[in-house]
VOGU-3710 file (C-alpha; in Angstrom, 3 decimals, decimal comma):
1> mtgpaaqgrg> 107,874/207,269/39,589  104,533/207,577/41,057  100,879/208,855/39,847  99,213/207,907/36,846  102,061/206,982/34,788  103,235/204,197/37,515  100,252/203,044/37,736  99,060/202,296/34,138  96,686/203,790/31,770  93,894/201,275/32,271
11> pralrlafvc> 92,079/198,651/34,333  94,651/196,864/36,292  92,756/193,546/35,360  92,865/194,233/31,786  96,148/195,153/32,055  96,910/191,741/33,786  95,299/189,715/31,295  96,912/190,992/28,033  100,532/190,347/30,034  99,515/187,120/30,935
21> agvvmvylds> 98,918/186,587/27,304  102,121/186,829/26,691  103,074/184,536/29,695  100,869/181,852/28,074  102,950/182,402/24,664  106,369/182,010/26,866  105,641/178,978/28,951  103,658/176,990/26,038  106,666/177,313/23,748  108,522/175,058/26,860
31> tvvgvalpdm> 106,493/171,762/26,349  104,236/172,571/22,751  107,565/171,844/20,853  108,214/168,265/22,688  105,105/166,515/20,467  106,259/168,162/17,062  110,110/166,940/17,138  109,648/163,901/14,992  108,106/165,618/12,415  110,743/168,333/12,701
41> qsdlgigvsg> 113,105/165,842/12,442  111,399/164,169/9,298  110,912/167,437/7,485  114,173/168,960/8,096  116,683/166,221/8,229  117,751/166,536/12,006  119,506/163,851/13,902  118,808/163,260/17,770  121,553/165,928/18,709  119,644/168,874/16,724
51> lqwvfdiyvl> 116,507/167,629/18,215  117,858/168,079/21,649  119,242/171,558/20,494  115,585/172,736/19,323  114,522/171,619/22,620  117,801/172,944/24,653  118,472/176,321/23,127  114,988/177,801/24,154  115,729/176,671/27,725  119,513/177,569/27,222
61> tfacflltag> 119,131/181,038/26,665  116,062/181,470/28,767  118,028/180,403/31,608  120,884/182,598/30,621  118,945/186,064/30,530  116,680/185,611/33,282  119,231/187,620/35,524  119,852/190,316/33,377  116,381/190,939/32,543  115,075/192,238/35,659
71> tlgdtlgrgr> 118,070/194,781/35,660  116,967/195,905/32,205  113,355/196,482/33,160  114,527/198,653/36,206  116,956/200,905/34,124  115,271/200,920/30,770  111,344/201,076/31,963  109,460/197,751/32,865  106,364/198,835/30,428  108,983/199,397/27,586
81> vflvglagft> 110,833/196,371/27,722  107,901/193,869/28,545  106,532/195,273/24,893  110,133/195,125/23,212  110,006/191,536/24,705  106,670/190,558/23,235  107,619/192,179/20,213  110,534/190,165/19,816  109,222/186,983/20,958  106,245/187,187/18,302
91> aasvgcalst> 108,689/187,794/15,885  110,982/184,934/16,917  108,044/182,673/16,610  107,540/183,607/12,924  110,914/183,112/12,261  110,714/179,944/13,943  107,464/178,664/11,671  109,680/180,208/8,286  112,421/178,074/9,048  113,698/175,821/5,893
101> tvgellvara> 117,050/174,431/7,941  117,867/173,334/11,347  120,301/176,370/11,761  117,576/178,804/10,889  115,231/177,254/13,180  117,575/177,221/16,326  118,590/180,754/15,724  115,032/181,872/15,920  114,647/179,263/19,159  117,457/181,147/20,797
111> vqgvfgavmi> 116,034/184,485/20,233  112,663/183,227/21,871  114,179/182,336/24,834  115,936/185,649/25,075  112,865/187,674/24,886  111,048/185,041/26,990  113,408/185,544/29,873  112,463/189,390/29,718  108,617/188,635/29,573  108,556/186,509/32,389
121> tvslalirqf> 110,704/188,502/34,616  109,440/191,860/33,783  105,875/190,818/34,216  106,147/189,773/37,528  107,805/192,991/38,339  104,980/195,120/36,695  102,300/192,863/38,960  104,469/194,165/41,689  104,302/197,668/40,464  100,679/197,716/39,574
131> yteararasa> 99,498/196,254/42,466  100,849/197,751/45,714  97,747/196,152/48,056  99,028/192,902/49,549  96,012/190,954/49,050  95,013/192,060/45,450  98,989/191,541/44,719  98,601/187,813/46,057  95,733/187,503/43,800  97,730/188,960/40,631
141> vavwagvggv> 100,508/186,665/41,417  97,969/183,416/41,544  96,815/184,300/38,580  100,224/184,806/36,613  101,401/181,411/38,413  98,121/179,446/37,281  98,235/180,493/33,784  101,626/179,652/33,371  101,017/176,074/34,740  98,021/175,824/32,664
151> alaagpivgg> 99,982/176,672/29,548  102,571/174,216/30,478  100,004/171,731/30,850  98,409/172,017/28,048  101,391/172,186/25,762  101,606/168,607/24,725  97,859/168,087/23,690  97,755/171,803/21,888  100,799/170,350/20,195  99,190/167,471/19,001
161> llvdayswqs> 96,309/168,688/18,141  98,039/171,556/15,842  100,758/169,032/14,392  98,482/166,572/13,128  95,534/168,934/11,495  98,621/171,203/10,075  102,346/170,836/10,415  104,726/171,477/13,016  104,901/175,210/11,628  101,660/175,520/13,193
171> ifwinlpvgv> 102,595/175,636/16,620  104,797/178,767/16,029  102,066/180,586/13,944  99,584/180,085/16,722  101,803/182,796/18,146  101,283/185,445/15,694  97,675/186,520/16,313  97,851/186,086/20,042  101,453/188,321/19,985  99,908/191,340/17,358
181> vaigalalll> 96,737/191,547/19,806  98,381/191,669/23,065  101,351/194,066/21,309  98,432/196,195/20,457  96,523/196,526/23,729  99,641/196,912/25,934  100,862/199,589/23,967  98,004/201,653/24,900  97,600/200,084/28,942  100,916/199,848/30,024
191> plgpadtagr> 103,126/203,009/31,536  106,027/203,606/28,751  107,553/206,519/30,705  111,491/206,820/31,943  112,733/203,817/34,352  111,532/204,412/38,058  114,497/202,295/39,756  117,952/204,095/39,688  121,531/202,932/40,826  121,477/199,590/38,736
201> ridwigqllf> 123,775/198,268/36,209  123,502/195,765/33,737  126,516/193,505/34,152  127,850/192,571/30,754  130,752/190,994/31,495  129,569/188,354/34,238  126,499/187,929/31,539  128,691/186,917/28,447  131,101/184,513/30,779  127,475/182,670/31,881
211> vvgiammayg> 126,414/182,489/28,522  129,828/181,017/27,151  130,373/178,618/30,124  126,892/177,331/30,080  126,687/176,815/26,509  129,879/175,144/26,087  129,124/173,042/28,760  125,677/172,150/27,427  127,230/171,506/23,574  129,592/168,851/25,044
221> lieagqkgwg> 126,929/166,993/27,200  124,912/167,040/23,616  127,082/166,364/20,977  128,930/163,719/23,221  126,215/161,617/22,430  127,513/161,615/18,678  130,983/161,952/18,645  131,831/160,334/21,953  133,024/161,148/25,482  136,831/160,936/24,186
231> splilgllgg> 136,494/162,855/21,598  138,947/166,108/21,723  136,253/168,444/21,285  133,824/167,263/23,768  136,761/166,825/26,077  137,804/170,431/25,226  134,201/171,811/25,730  133,393/170,113/28,853  137,250/170,972/29,977  137,446/174,587/29,096
241> svpvlglclr> 133,778/175,620/30,531  135,239/174,820/34,147  137,649/178,015/34,140  135,174/180,138/31,843  132,354/179,646/34,748  134,819/179,932/37,568  136,187/183,067/35,448  132,503/184,276/35,708  132,092/183,430/39,341  135,406/185,437/40,181
251> wenrtphpml> 133,974/188,551/38,452  130,816/188,355/39,963  132,522/188,017/43,675  134,223/191,275/42,670  132,286/193,505/40,425  130,088/196,256/42,333  126,712/195,686/40,577  126,761/191,752/39,929  124,080/189,601/38,151  124,529/186,609/40,598
261> plallrdriv> 125,352/187,758/43,945  127,661/185,152/45,158  126,870/186,366/48,953  123,505/184,971/48,618  124,475/181,126/47,970  126,356/181,341/51,388  122,995/181,245/53,144  121,939/177,461/53,400  118,323/177,806/52,542  119,165/179,784/49,293
271> lmtcsvnflc> 121,477/176,832/48,529  118,926/174,462/49,023  116,410/176,246/46,923  119,017/176,121/44,125  119,987/172,642/44,688  116,572/171,063/44,552  115,484/172,980/41,793  118,171/172,078/39,715  117,733/168,234/40,185  114,422/168,350/39,799
281> ffglfgiifl> 114,126/169,907/36,499  117,295/168,273/35,438  115,305/164,676/35,807  111,712/166,474/34,400  112,949/168,078/31,697  115,339/165,319/30,562  112,445/162,829/30,378  109,672/164,821/28,624  112,175/165,277/26,170  112,804/161,440/25,695
291> ltlflqqvng> 109,383/160,109/25,971  107,636/162,490/23,126  110,504/160,695/20,861  109,916/157,112/23,054  106,113/157,336/22,057  106,081/158,590/18,526  108,906/156,872/17,337  109,344/153,503/19,222  105,403/152,919/20,089  104,276/154,593/16,857
301> lspvqsglrl> 101,800/156,775/18,243  100,779/160,372/16,629  101,524/163,464/17,996  98,069/163,666/19,944  97,889/160,272/21,496  101,291/161,430/22,836  100,096/164,899/24,244  97,115/162,892/25,366  99,584/160,703/27,576  101,741/163,459/28,677
311> laltvsitva> 98,826/164,845/30,249  99,299/162,514/33,275  102,416/164,186/34,157  101,361/168,366/33,004  97,915/167,991/34,881  99,544/166,347/37,943  102,563/169,354/37,869  99,138/171,551/37,844  97,008/170,010/40,190  100,095/169,326/42,876
321> sllapavsar> 101,022/173,232/42,498  98,089/174,177/43,712  97,957/171,432/46,718  101,564/172,360/47,748  100,828/174,734/49,797  98,626/173,190/52,164  101,083/169,873/51,975  104,061/172,233/53,301  101,855/174,247/55,917  100,750/171,143/57,398
331> lgtrpaivlg> 103,973/168,777/57,397  106,638/171,388/57,313  109,121/173,056/54,995  111,688/170,448/55,305  109,773/167,217/55,451  107,361/168,526/52,215  110,707/169,071/49,960  112,124/165,408/51,250  108,550/163,899/50,833  108,141/165,620/47,134
341> slvaaggfvg> 111,832/164,592/46,193  111,453/161,249/47,073  108,061/161,109/45,154  109,567/162,234/42,282  112,341/159,846/42,388  109,795/156,852/42,579  108,130/158,033/39,861  111,348/158,331/37,520  112,048/154,367/38,740  108,326/153,658/38,149
351> llameagggf> 109,192/154,404/34,123  111,382/151,645/33,958  108,315/149,876/33,575  107,679/151,356/30,051  108,609/149,155/27,167  108,549/149,036/23,734  104,737/148,411/22,374  103,748/148,764/26,140  100,447/149,895/27,021  99,562/153,741/29,128
361> atywwalvlv> 98,620/151,436/31,661  102,170/150,188/32,857  103,390/153,586/33,585  100,566/156,180/33,957  100,952/156,263/37,472  104,644/156,887/37,266  104,176/159,802/35,229  101,605/161,227/38,043  104,063/160,999/40,744  107,083/163,014/39,028
371> gagvsvvgap> 104,833/165,731/38,288  103,394/165,518/41,938  106,883/165,104/43,044  108,640/167,909/41,711  105,536/170,282/42,258  105,343/169,648/46,073  108,777/170,415/45,737  108,578/173,634/44,339  106,083/175,472/46,693  107,729/174,970/49,759
381> atvallsavp> 111,601/175,700/48,734  110,229/178,875/47,318  108,168/180,071/50,214  111,572/179,267/52,603  113,746/181,157/49,992  111,857/184,362/50,030  111,556/184,208/54,308  114,942/183,716/54,366  116,052/187,028/52,533  115,629/190,409/53,192
391> peqagvasgm> 113,290/192,048/51,092  115,153/193,751/48,710  116,864/191,006/47,837  113,634/188,979/47,269  113,924/189,292/43,422  117,322/188,708/43,018  116,964/185,432/44,891  114,056/184,476/43,212  115,584/184,761/40,186  118,847/182,932/40,979
401> sqtcrqvgav> 116,490/180,047/41,898  114,675/180,291/38,479  117,781/180,076/36,924  118,916/176,891/38,378  115,651/175,627/37,119  116,352/176,154/33,846  119,807/175,116/33,472  119,152/172,185/35,332  116,663/171,583/32,062  119,075/172,482/29,905
411> fgvalsgtlv> 121,579/169,454/31,480  118,443/166,935/31,882  117,749/167,331/28,133  121,387/167,037/27,310  122,318/164,055/29,259  119,265/162,378/28,404  119,459/162,382/24,721  123,400/161,758/25,113  122,691/158,539/27,134  119,965/157,535/24,356
421> qrrlhsglpg> 122,193/158,169/21,857  125,290/156,331/23,366  123,544/153,274/23,822  122,057/153,034/19,827  125,847/153,659/18,924  126,993/151,001/21,026  124,096/148,124/20,351  123,720/148,754/16,545  126,596/147,475/15,251  125,389/143,909/16,621
431> vleqvplpaa> 121,552/144,439/15,411  122,769/145,441/11,591  125,261/142,721/11,653  122,995/139,845/10,811  121,560/142,700/8,145  122,199/140,727/4,169  124,021/144,025/2,986  127,323/145,357/2,315  129,584/146,609/5,090  128,897/150,128/3,761
441> arerladaie> 125,200/149,934/3,327  125,085/149,320/6,787  127,338/151,743/8,003  124,631/154,222/6,166  121,872/152,708/7,986  123,429/152,865/11,505  124,155/156,323/10,747  120,584/157,149/9,546  119,180/155,099/12,874  121,271/156,937/15,077
451> hgrlgdaaal> 120,074/160,206/13,596  116,532/158,899/14,425  115,678/158,510/10,625  114,582/155,166/11,108  112,302/155,421/7,424  115,576/154,408/6,297  114,968/151,238/6,830  111,891/151,068/4,756  113,946/149,659/2,181  114,631/146,238/4,060
461> ppriregvlr> 112,831/143,041/3,371  109,718/142,968/5,769  110,498/140,438/8,042  114,289/141,738/8,343  112,783/145,078/8,778  110,486/144,451/11,377  113,751/142,786/13,499  115,735/145,481/12,736  113,042/147,896/14,209  111,986/145,745/17,111
471> svgdlmtqgl> 116,125/145,534/18,318  116,364/149,251/17,642  113,175/150,153/19,836  114,710/147,955/22,630  117,845/149,707/22,664  115,863/152,947/22,769  114,463/151,374/25,644  117,395/150,618/27,207  118,853/154,394/26,940  115,285/155,420/28,246
481> htavlvaaag> 115,851/153,357/31,556  119,245/154,391/31,998  118,165/158,120/31,798  115,230/157,426/34,314  117,785/155,906/37,063  119,831/159,141/36,704  116,895/161,544/36,903  115,718/159,032/40,142  119,356/159,646/41,577  119,045/163,276/41,057
491> aalgavaaav> 115,892/163,725/42,331  117,183/161,527/45,574  120,040/163,348/45,793  117,587/166,649/46,600  115,875/164,901/49,218  119,130/164,513/50,414  120,448/168,084/50,266  116,966/169,348/52,270  117,727/167,091/54,940  121,135/168,474/55,399
501> llrrkdmtat> 120,803/172,210/54,488  117,521/172,704/56,229  117,292/172,727/60,089  113,956/172,817/62,280  114,746/176,369/63,224  114,606/177,230/59,581  111,552/175,690/59,208  110,250/177,696/62,638  111,470/180,926/60,792  109,631/180,245/57,362
511> vda> 106,105/179,594/59,381  106,465/182,740/61,761  107,218/184,842/58,697
//
């Protein structure tokens, strides 16, 4: 489509501003929820696995629908689909705020993730449509990426301020006025005509198989912390996810309109990019999830205090993202990715300095290393990816890379929470053995603590209560330490993947491109 309809009905800068308002909502809700988790737990009676789902269900549905979202925009019209995504995300945010049970909250969070994937994917396509000049488009994409980075960084502190001043529901209510204003403006500014790309079809079968397979694996990893790795349900879910995902890959290899073109993964650079993105986000989001619980439940910090400490991580991500292209240009693609992965691994190992009651000075530097390392990996990997594929496949390849990031985040949160739960499950009997309570009461107390209800220990005599809470804090610290070592191993594996899959001629081709 050409002409006025394709260009839109208002100034490009104004359209970009309101599109970016929607992008801010999506990225803010990726991190703002973390500091609200303890309050949700207390209000809704959610266990640790339930908190994992509150965090993970959003990222899971977001990851699973990224690839299909682009096709929806191409076939139905990008302006129309973006508006539907914005309206759906706003309505789902209201649903989150009105939730009175964990089930209602999880459904609303899942819907948020679906519409968030639509908005992020289609927003980039809209920018490409509106900005036809290369320099103007690059500036617009920089604005798009910048506001997303700021939203991610601001999430913990914005969430902390809102939760401290109001309630956990306020982190979702804030989306309502932003969404309503943006919908009204974009309804007037965006082109709402028919689709401008023909010949593409939505791969519904591949989408269904992908969602079912990833969801089964995520559910198994999350619930393993409560039910045990040997549970028939857990073994069935984890074992069953493999043939489902295998069937998905088989379908994608045969269908004429694949959601996930497997031929791209035969390219070493594409495979490398997907691998390092998965591994870095696996560690990053797993640690973000645990830190929010650790800082408030073990160290007794308020949501605002927790958010301020997490700024060491989120601000370093934002700053390093801006510096990463220069680092890559100076060092080269492969050295930059290897260096970033190793720096992130060092930061994860540095988090072993975190102890119950420990001060911020002992670990702030490790958070900075994690944020800087992950960001230094992302930019050169993306440049290498876009230089390795034909222009007509750049969007699909980028979508695959983004999907790997989000799936890595899902599994990181699932596994990290499970590691802490299993440490509590194995250590609590010994801790509570000395508590002068009937066996049935000790079992109830153990179950409450495993589900994060530390307040149930308040009825114990002061001296016994202090000892129990101190021991529980030590167990959670041990679980955190195990999780950061797993994250460090993943980041180090990313360095190996970059070193093995990238060659000197690949770096030369990237620079020339």
